[in-house]
N, C-alpha and C positions, 0 to 999 in steps of 0.2 A: 570514177572515184571522186569524192569531195576534196576540196582544197581549203585548208584552214590551219593556221598556226599562230603563234604569238611570240612577241619579244619578251622573254622572261625577266628582263631587267626593267621593263616599263612599269610605271606606277599603276596603270590601268590596262592590263593585258588585253581585255576585251576590246579596247579602243584602238589597239595598235597591232593587230594581227599581221605578221609578216608572212611572206610566201615560202620561207626557208624549209618548211616541212616537205614540200612537194617536189621541187626541183627548180632549176633555173628557167623553166618554162614560164613561170609566173613572175611578173615584174612589180605587181602591186599587191597590197594586202586586201583581205576581204573587208567589205563594209562591216562595221561592228554589229549592226542588226542582223546581217546575214550570218556572221560568225555565231551569234547566239542561236539563230534559227537552225544552223547547221549542226550545232553541238549535240552530242548524245551522252556526254560525261555525267549529266545529271541523273541518268537512269542506268546506263550500262556499267557504272561503277560496281553494280551488283555482280558483274561477271569477273571481277578482278582476281579472285582466288582461282577461278577456272582458267583465266588468261595466263596467270603465272604458271599453273601446272602444265598447260599446253605449251607454253614457251620453253619451259624447262625440258620437256620431251623433245621439242624441236632443236634446242641447243645440243642436247645429247646426240641426236641423230646427225647434226652437222659435224660433230667430232667423230662419231662412229664411222661415217662415210669418208672422212678425211677432207671434207670441204673446208673445215677450219681445224687448227691444231687442237690436240686434246686438252692442253692447258687453258686455252681460250674457252673451250666448252665448259670446263670446270669453273672458270671465272664467271661466265654467264649464268650458270646454274646457281652459284653461290650468291651472285648479285640479285637474282630474281628471288631467292629465298630471303634475302635481307629486306627486300621490298615487301614481301609477305608479312614479315614480322613488324615492319614499320606500319603497315596498314592496320594490322591487328591491334597495335598499340595506340592507334589514332594519330600517328605522326605523318602519315602519307595521305593527304587529302587534296588531290588535284582539283582545280577549278575549271571554269569554262575555257580558259586559255589552252587547256590540254586537248580540247575538242572531243576526244573519246578515250576510253580506258586503255586502249592498245597503245596509242601514242604517249599517254601519260606514263605508262610502265616503261616504254622504250627510252623516253627522255630521262627518267629517273635512273634507269639502268646505266645509261651513258655517263651520268653524273657520278655514279658509284664506281664504275670499272673503266672509265675512259673510252677511247675509241673502239675498244673491243665490243662495247655495247652496241655500236653501230652495225656490227656483223650479225646481230640476232635475226634481223629481217631477211637475211640471205635465203633465197629459194622459198620465200613465203610472201603471200599477199595478205592484206587485211581481209580480203574476201574469204579465203579459206581459214584464216585465223578466227574471224568472228563466227563462222559456221562451226568451227571446232569448239569454241568457248560455249556457244549456245547449246550444243549437244551435251557437253560435259555438265553444264548447269541443269539441263532438263533431265538428264539421266539420274542425277542425284535427287532432284525434286520428285521424280516418279517413285523412287524408292521410299521417300518420306510419305508421300500420299498413300502408297499401298500399305504402309505400316499404320497410317491413320485409319484406313478402311478396316484393317484387321481389328483395331481397337474398337471401332464402331460396331463391327460384327460381334465382337466378344460381349459387349454390353447388351446387344440384342439377344444373344444366346442366354445370358444370365437372366434377363427378364422373361424370356420364353420358358426357361426351365422352372421358373417360379409360378408360371401361369398356364400350365398345360390344361388344367381343368377349370380355369377361369373362362367364363363365357362372355362374348361380346357380340352385339348385332353385326351381321355382315350386310353390306349394301351393294345394290346395283342401281345406277341412275340416282344415287343418294337417297334411295328408298329402301326401307327395310326389306331384306331378301331372305336370308337364312342365318341362324345363329352359328357362330364359329368359336373354336378354341382361340383365346387371345394369343396363345403361343403360335398358332398357325398364322395369325395375322402378322405378328412380329417377324416370323420366319420368312414371310414374303419379302420383307425389306432386306433380310439377310441375303436372300438369293439375288436381289438386285445388286447389292454391294459385292457379292461374289463375282457377278459378271463384270462389274467395274474393276475389281481387282485383277481378274483374268485379262480384261481388255488392255489395261495399262501394262501388264506383263508382255502382251503381244506388241504393243507400241514401243516398249522399251527396246525390243530387238531391232526395230527400224531406226530408233534414235541412236542406237549404239553402233553407228557406222562412221568412220573417220573421213572427213573431206580434206584433212591436212595434207598438203602437197599438191593440191589441185591448182595452186597459184591463183592468179587473178581470174583465169578462165581456161587456160590452155596447158597447164602443167608448167614445168620448168626445164631449163637446159642443164641444171646441176644434177649430179648423180645421187639424188636423194633416195632414201629407203622408206617409203610410206608405210610399209608393213611393220617396220621397226618402231616408228612413232605410235602406230596403232596399238602395238603390243604394249609399249610403255604406258599408254593411257587406258589400257584394258578395253579397247574397242573390239567388237566382234569381227570387224572387217573394214575394208576401205571402199570408197566410191569408185566404181569402175570407169566413170566418165567425169572428166574434170569440169565440164560445163554444168553437168547435173550436180556435182559436188558443191559448187559455190552458190547455186541458185535454188536448190531444193529447199522447200519449206513444208513439204508434205508431212513430215514428222511433227511439226508444230501444229499444223491443222488437225492431224489425227489426235494429238494430245488435247487440243481444245474441244474436239468432238467428244472425247472420253470425259473431259472435265464437265462438259455440258450435260452429259448423261448422269454423271454423279450428282450434279446440282438438280436435275429433274427428279431423281429419286429422293434426295433430301427435301426438296420442295414439296413433293407429294406427302411425305411423312409430316412435314411442317404443317401443311394444310389440315391434316387429320388431327394433329395435336391441338391446333387452334380451335377446331370444332369441338374436340373432346373436352377442352377446358371451358367452353362456353356454358352459360347457365342453362341453355336449352338441352345440352347433352349431359354435362356434369359427370363425364366418365373418368376424368382425372382431376387431381388437385395440383396446382403449380406451387412449388416451394419458393420461399422468399429469395433463395440464392440465385434463381434463374428467371426472375420476373421483376417488373417495376410497377409503380402505381401511377395514378393520374395526377396532374398538377391541379385539378379542380374538383375531381370526384373521388373522395377519400375511400370509397368502398371498392374501387376497382383494383384488379391485379392483372396486368397486361402480359401476354405471351410474347415478349420482345424477341427472344431467341428464334423461334420458328418464323416470326414475321420478318426478321432481318434475313434469315436464310432464304425465305421465299422471295424477298426483294433482290437479294444479291444474285439470284439465279439469272435474272435478265441481264445482269452485268456480264456474266460469263458468256451467255448467248451472244451478246454484242461483240465480244472479242472474237468469237468464232466467225461471225458474219463479216467483221472488219477484215480479218486476215484472208478470208475467201475472196472478198472484193479486191483486196490489195494484190493478190496473186493472179487474178483471172486475166489480166491484160499485159503481164510483164514478158517482154521478149528475153531470150537468153543473152547474157548470163546475169551477172550481178547488176542490180540497179539500186540507187540510193533509197528507193521506196522501201527496201527490205529493212532499213533501220527501224521502220514502224512496227516490226513484229515484236520487238523487245518489251515495250511497255504492256502490250496486250498479254504477252506470255507471263511476264512477272506478276501482273495483277491477277490473272487467272489462277496461277499457282498459289498466291497468298490467299485469295478468296476461297478456293476449294479447301485448302488446309485449315483455315480458320473456321469455316462452316462445319467441316467434319469434327473438329475439336469441340465446337460449341454444342453440336447436336449430341455428341457422345456424353458430354457433361450433363446436358439436360436429361437424357435418358437415364444416366447412372444415378444422379443425385438431385435433379431438379423437378421431378414430377412423381406422382404416386397414383396408381390405379385405384379407383373406388369400386371394389369388388361387389359390394352390396348393391350399388347403383347399377352396375353392369348386369347383375342377375335380374334385377327388377326390369331392366330394359328389354332383356330377351324374353321376359314373361308377359309382356303387355302388348303383344302385337300378333299378327297373323303369319309370322315367318315360318311357322310349322305347317303351313297349308300344303306345301309340296309333299310333306311326309304323310299327310292324309291320303293324297293321291297314290303315293307309293304303297301305303298300307293296303288300299283296295286292289292295287295291281298284284300284290303278293297273294291276294285272295282269288285271283283269276279274273278280275275285272279289267278289260282293256284300258291301258293308261289314258288314252285320249278321252274315253268315256268318264273315267275317274276324275280327270283334270276338269272337265266341264261341270261335273257334279260338285266338286269342291269349290269351284268358282261361285256356284249358286249358294253353297253353304256360307261362304264368306260374306256374300251380299246380304243374305238373310240375317246373319249374326250381327253385321254392322247396323242393320236397321233396328235390331233389338238391343243394341249397345252391349253385346256379348262377345267374349273371345271363344275360340274353339274349345278350350278347356272347360268352359262354363256350360256347354251343352250336356244335357242328360243322356244317359244311354238310350232311353226311349226315343229321344229326338234323333240321335245318331241312326238308330235302326229304322226310324221312319224314313230317313233319307236314303238308306240302303240296307238291306237285310244282312249284308256281309260284315257290318260293323259289330264288334263284340267288345267286351269290357276291357280288353287289352289295348284299345285305341288310346286310352289315357296315358299309358306308359309310352306308347309309340310317339305321341306328340309332346311329351315332356321335353323341355329344352335340352337337358343333359343327354337324353337318349337320342334326340334329333342330331346332336353333334357326334355322339359316339358311333352312331350307325353309319356315318359317312366314312367308311373304312377302306375305300378304294385307294390305290397308290396315289400319293400326293394330296389326299383329301384331308379334311379337318378332324377326322376321327381321332380320339385320344391315342390309340395304339399307333396310328400312322404318324401322328405328331411326335411321339416319342422316338420312333424310328428316324424321322427327319432330324430330330435333335442330335441323335448319334452320328448321323451322316455329316451334319454341319460341324460338329465337334472334331470329327475325323479330318475334315478338310482344313480346319484351322490348324490342327496339330501337324498335318503332313503337307502343308503348303499347296492346297488345291485338290 
């Protein structure tokens, strides 16, 4: 464990750190630069509400088991609640002399309730304390992110409901492939977000395990009741091994994995929005509320939101990689290296939440699909070529033969600067006698989409069923 403390009466606490926090083992103070290097109060202050909640549960357990008298337990709980109110009012703002949020709280508690405050740390180490705080924090943040995902999905559903029969080109290799229902395209992102929502729910179960009572690494000699504190804090269980309890960060890595996947999905959508807004595509119009201009080119309207989301994705990936590298060589049990998990976790939480919020706003009120342009786009290419082959196959022509024939038709049409819809019936029948007048209906973009009525396909009937399924999952929690 690190050693750092300060003399609260000094004019410059960072310059006069005393060894009093740690024990009489230390005879001299930390070098001021090392004290600053060692301190985590600058970022772990974000855990204060969770630290106070966890400490209140610990104090109640100490009284419940008779380790301290009941009245002292009540004093500790009341003092911790007073610190909570002081913090919320902006009156409790510990600085670097506190070293970390846990010591800051304990020191203030002792100021408030006297020597009874020094009993709070009985049967507890900062190792299991910080592990508990982090889990309480992350448990809360997962719930918030899942709610943000539901809001994002709801906007996708609203857009999809409005665009079941709006057509959009579908791409493979970023080349025109087959036309789609726009709703079908949007529902693909709904499904990605649904997996994200489910994945976070699964991770929540592994976050929701209490390490409190594991001590520094080996448990404690006091007759504590770990299940009692776990129940008070609404944990689903307790760590079965004290070494694992204080050193496990799998739950944080899993969260960063899930966060990275959320960002992958948002970034993919962002890339499409950026393309759709370009002059080359012109599939959407960006509204002023979610775009900015150029400092030198007055005609431009920039897709800032999706560009920032795309850029911030790498940031979350970096936090995942950083934590994996941090953990890969750590021996059991606690090591100071683990202090480095906090900033990565905090920033990933903030980034994912802000990106989900921004993309939800963009979809809801920052862009508009240009339906006329989309219809034009699906009518000006050869994305109905597969349907010509399918047409012949339904007439008894082997598909591979039909496929090769259509390839030649496309090649000839390109040479003549024609689309398939421009060929005369005579030209069709010259290519193969099985072609009849109904070929034109078969290759019309709307029919091309409607005909793909296999389960999970883009056919309008299937899309309407998919919408009902999606709505049901939103209403019934999965």
